[in-house]
C-alpha positions in Angstrom: -0.1 0.0 -0.2 1.2 3.5 -1.0 1.8 5.4 2.2 1.6 8.8 0.9 4.3 11.0 2.5 4.8 14.2 0.6 8.4 15.0 -0.2 9.9 17.9 -2.2 13.4 18.6 -2.8 13.9 22.2 -4.1 16.9 22.0 -6.5 17.1 25.7 -6.6 17.6 26.2 -2.9 20.3 23.8 -2.5 23.4 25.0 -1.0 27.0 23.4 -0.4 27.3 21.4 2.7 23.6 20.4 2.9 22.6 16.8 3.0 19.4 15.0 1.7 18.3 12.3 3.9 17.6 8.8 2.5 13.9 9.0 3.6 13.5 12.3 2.0 15.1 10.8 -1.3 12.9 7.7 -1.0 9.6 9.8 -0.5 10.6 12.0 -3.5 11.2 9.3 -5.7 7.9 7.4 -4.6 6.0 10.8 -5.8 7.9 11.1 -9.0 7.8 7.5 -9.8 4.9 5.9 -8.2 4.6 3.0 -10.7 8.4 2.1 -10.0 7.6 2.5 -6.2 4.5 0.3 -6.2 6.3 -2.4 -8.4 9.1 -2.7 -5.8 6.7 -2.9 -3.2 5.1 -5.8 -5.0 8.4 -7.5 -5.8 9.8 -7.1 -2.2 6.6 -7.4 0.0 7.3 -4.3 2.1 8.4 -0.9 2.0 11.2 -1.8 4.5 12.6 -4.4 2.2 12.2 -2.4 -0.8 14.1 0.4 0.7 16.8 -1.8 1.8 17.2 -3.3 -1.7 16.6 -0.2 -3.8 17.8 3.0 -1.7 21.1 3.3 -3.3 19.6 3.2 -7.0 17.2 6.0 -5.7 19.8 8.2 -4.2 21.6 8.1 -7.4 18.5 8.8 -9.5 17.4 11.7 -7.2 20.8 13.0 -7.5 20.8 13.0 -11.1 17.1 14.6 -11.3 18.6 17.5 -9.1 21.6 17.9 -11.1 19.4 17.9 -14.5 17.0 20.3 -13.0 19.8 22.9 -11.9 21.6 22.5 -15.3 18.0 23.2 -17.1 17.6 26.4 -14.9 21.2 27.5 -15.6 22.1 27.1 -11.9 25.5 26.8 -10.8 26.6 23.3 -10.6 26.9 21.5 -7.5 29.2 18.5 -6.6 27.0 15.7 -5.0 27.8 12.2 -3.5 25.6 9.6 -2.3 27.2 8.2 0.8 26.0 6.9 4.3 22.4 6.6 3.1 22.0 10.1 1.8 22.7 12.7 -0.9 25.4 15.1 0.3 26.0 18.3 -1.4 29.8 18.7 -1.1 31.5 21.9 0.1 34.2 23.4 -2.4 36.8 21.7 -0.2 35.1 18.3 -0.2 34.3 18.6 -3.9 37.9 19.5 -4.8 39.2 16.2 -2.8 36.3 14.2 -4.3 36.7 15.0 -8.0 40.4 14.6 -7.6 39.7 11.0 -6.3 37.4 10.5 -9.0 39.5 11.5 -11.7 42.7 9.5 -10.4 40.0 6.6 -10.0 39.0 7.0 -13.9 42.6 7.1 -14.9 43.5 3.9 -13.1 40.6 2.3 -14.6 41.6 3.4 -18.0 45.0 2.1 -17.5 43.6 -1.3 -16.4 41.3 -1.5 -19.3 44.2 -0.6 -21.7 46.3 -3.4 -20.3 43.6 -5.9 -20.5 42.8 -4.7 -24.2 46.4 -5.7 -25.0 46.5 -9.0 -23.0 43.0 -10.4 -22.7 42.7 -10.2 -26.5 43.8 -13.0 -28.7 44.5 -11.1 -32.1 44.8 -14.5 -33.8 41.3 -15.1 -33.4 40.0 -12.1 -35.0 39.3 -11.8 -38.9 41.6 -9.2 -40.8 39.1 -6.6 -40.6 38.6 -6.7 -36.7 42.3 -7.3 -36.1 42.9 -3.8 -37.7 40.4 -2.4 -35.6 41.7 -3.9 -32.5 45.1 -2.7 -33.5 43.8 1.0 -33.8 42.2 0.5 -30.4 45.3 -0.5 -28.9 47.4 2.2 -30.6 44.8 5.0 -29.4 44.9 3.8 -26.0 48.5 3.3 -25.7 48.8 6.8 -27.1 46.7 8.3 -24.5 48.1 6.2 -21.6 51.5 7.5 -22.6 50.4 10.9 -22.6 48.8 10.6 -19.2 51.8 8.8 -17.8 54.4 11.6 -19.1 52.1 14.3 -17.7 52.1 12.6 -14.3 56.0 12.3 -14.5 56.4 15.9 -15.6 54.1 17.1 -12.6 56.0 15.0 -10.2 59.4 16.9 -11.6 57.9 20.2 -11.3 56.5 19.6 -7.8 59.8 18.4 -6.7 61.7 21.4 -7.9 59.0 23.5 -6.4 58.0 25.1 -10.1 54.7 26.2 -10.8 52.0 23.8 -12.3 50.7 24.9 -15.3 47.1 26.2 -15.4 44.2 24.9 -17.3 42.4 27.6 -19.2 38.6 27.6 -18.5 36.3 28.2 -21.3 
């Protein structure tokens, strides 16, 4: 049974450092997507079990809705994560560290995928056309990986010599 608990999240009023509880996000989702909510209740048998199973998915969905709404309204972008059962709007200090960690995680994932592209695919089992495409993929990824590795090494040299790090021009 749908227990109506009104929940609204005003994307325009969110500020850095705020948090949206999992309960609020869950209720907001139930209002926005009642058919999915009802289906989950039916599948899981109770709201408690449905929430235990689906809350991480709900938090990500609601976070994405908020970001999309702010973008649509041309409001400044906020960095949000889902942790500890809630949506957290990160402060500038938290966002800087979080985004740096995310970027490094992406670089590590790219490096692993490139290594596996080289080691896990047996080129001898590919037809000539697919073999050329595979070689192009390997070469492109190896070029990008070399650029990343080179820039990381150069950054370490600059930091070691206490020289300024190049600034990225913002558009």
